C-alpha positions as MATLAB code, in Angstrom:
seq = 'XXXXXXXXXXXXXXXXXXXXXXXXXXXXXXXXXXXXXXXXXXXXXXXXXXXXXXXXXXXXXXXXXXXXXXXXXXXXXXXXXXXXXXXXXXXXXXXXXXXXXXXXXXXXXXXXXXXXXXXXXXXXXXXXXXXXXXXXXXXXXXXXXX';
ca = [
     -25.200   -1.168   10.641;
     -23.875   -4.656   11.121;
     -21.163   -3.709   13.741;
     -24.027   -1.501   15.657;
     -26.455   -4.380   15.597;
     -23.657   -7.003   16.751;
     -22.693   -4.562   19.461;
     -26.161   -3.978   20.755;
     -27.009   -7.724   20.583;
     -23.996   -8.612   22.513;
     -24.754   -5.967   25.047;
     -28.356   -7.313   25.397;
     -26.693  -10.835   26.277;
     -23.998   -9.847   28.318;
     -25.113   -6.709   30.341;
     -27.959   -8.439   32.157;
     -25.553  -10.868   33.454;
     -23.191   -8.373   35.225;
     -24.250   -6.978   38.571;
     -23.343   -3.567   37.403;
     -24.757   -4.013   33.666;
     -21.781   -2.211   32.406;
     -19.465   -3.606   29.538;
     -16.456   -2.025   27.969;
     -15.487   -1.150   24.320;
     -12.613   -3.602   24.540;
     -14.936   -6.443   25.652;
     -17.318   -5.671   22.740;
     -14.544   -5.432   20.397;
     -13.397   -8.817   21.283;
     -16.688  -10.370   20.107;
     -16.985   -8.219   16.956;
     -13.276   -9.029   16.332;
     -12.126   -5.474   15.597;
     -10.308   -2.664   17.273;
     -11.866   -1.046   20.280;
     -11.690    2.362   18.538;
     -14.158    1.428   15.852;
     -16.446    0.261   18.880;
     -16.049    3.477   20.715;
     -17.043    5.331   17.707;
     -20.054    3.137   17.055;
     -20.987    3.458   20.760;
     -20.806    7.236   20.427;
     -23.352    7.237   17.405;
     -25.639    4.962   19.414;
     -25.419    7.143   22.360;
     -26.205   10.222   20.442;
     -29.351    8.213   19.198;
     -30.263    7.333   22.862;
     -29.840    3.608   22.332;
     -26.788    3.312   24.677;
     -25.418    5.388   27.672;
     -21.860    5.601   29.241;
     -20.546    5.861   32.627;
     -17.595    7.585   33.441;
     -15.231    7.099   36.443;
     -14.607    3.925   38.577;
     -16.336    1.172   36.808;
     -16.504    3.024   33.503;
     -18.390    1.520   30.659;
     -21.324    1.175   28.412;
     -25.218   -0.170   29.024;
     -28.143   -0.349   26.952;
     -30.435    2.734   27.401;
     -33.623    0.991   26.207;
     -34.718   -2.651   26.493;
     -33.639   -4.757   23.661;
     -37.381   -5.358   22.923;
     -37.756   -1.506   22.430;
     -34.681   -1.168   19.961;
     -35.692   -2.031   16.402;
     -33.247   -2.535   13.428;
     -34.720    0.643   11.994;
     -33.502    2.547   15.068;
     -30.258    1.187   14.622;
     -30.220    2.039   10.933;
     -31.156    5.756   11.559;
     -28.627    5.983   14.321;
     -25.636    4.808   12.156;
     -26.546    5.403    8.416;
     -26.897    9.266    7.780;
     -26.734    9.113    4.242;
     -29.326    7.696    1.845;
     -28.938    3.953    1.056;
     -28.924    4.701   -2.637;
     -27.117    7.832   -3.695;
     -27.657    9.990   -6.917;
     -24.880   11.039   -9.123;
     -21.776   12.438   -7.486;
     -21.770   15.267   -9.895;
     -24.755   17.078  -11.344;
     -25.792   15.533  -14.760;
     -25.771   17.551  -17.838;
     -29.104   19.600  -17.671;
     -28.900   20.232  -21.304;
     -29.389   16.404  -21.790;
     -32.710   15.093  -21.745;
     -31.806   12.103  -19.714;
     -29.306   13.994  -17.520;
     -32.112   16.709  -16.789;
     -34.823   14.103  -16.125;
     -33.261   11.171  -14.315;
     -32.278   12.695  -10.732;
     -35.898   13.161   -9.637;
     -37.081    9.862  -11.037;
     -34.300    7.884   -9.261;
     -34.615    9.825   -5.911;
     -38.449    9.007   -6.170;
     -37.688    5.356   -6.718;
     -34.771    5.148   -4.142;
     -36.693    7.025   -1.498;
     -39.490    4.381   -1.901;
     -36.926    1.488   -1.710;
     -35.479    2.844    1.420;
     -38.816    3.350    3.163;
     -39.789   -0.258    2.224;
     -36.420   -1.400    3.768;
     -36.918    0.852    6.942;
     -40.378   -0.719    7.534;
     -39.036   -3.999    7.337;
     -36.129   -3.281    9.791;
     -38.923   -1.812   12.146;
     -40.280   -5.504   12.586;
     -37.172   -6.583   14.125;
     -35.923   -5.970   17.415;
     -32.503   -6.473   19.317;
     -34.191   -8.889   21.463;
     -35.350  -10.762   18.219;
     -31.612  -10.908   16.904;
     -30.325  -12.055   20.288;
     -33.230  -14.689   20.448;
     -32.513  -16.070   16.881;
     -28.635  -15.870   17.319;
     -28.555  -17.893   20.411;
     -31.077  -20.428   19.432;
     -29.664  -21.108   15.825;
     -26.070  -20.894   16.418;
     -24.159  -23.744   18.199;
     -21.838  -22.187   20.717;
     -18.408  -22.122   19.634;
     -16.964  -21.365   23.190;
     -17.851  -19.066   25.927;
     -19.101  -15.550   25.098;
     -16.660  -12.993   26.827;
     -18.894  -11.401   29.438;
];
């Protein structure tokens, strides 16, 4: 989630400054300070969700597929976090035990409500918001790598 948000925010900052609006996974990886393979996997997931698109051939790279104002952190979360936020037991609890038999539905209901509350909060923040707050509250440590 954090790498995906960083990636999209960096793209929202850099892509408009480029004539073709295209960036590479190597360039993004430099900002995130990770291996480009990690970024390519993340971008693939974001592409599957319709948040970014790729261009092949000469001038290959990535660009945002939606405006930063139209991408919420909920969208990012749903794209990159396929598993529930809070998981139940890895193995089925003992059904002969009153706690083991009754706890899964109780916890699932509670966990589902907690995750929905988080998604509602994430839906209130866009990539444009993250970009605006990042660039206004953080003193520059050097030039970004556009």
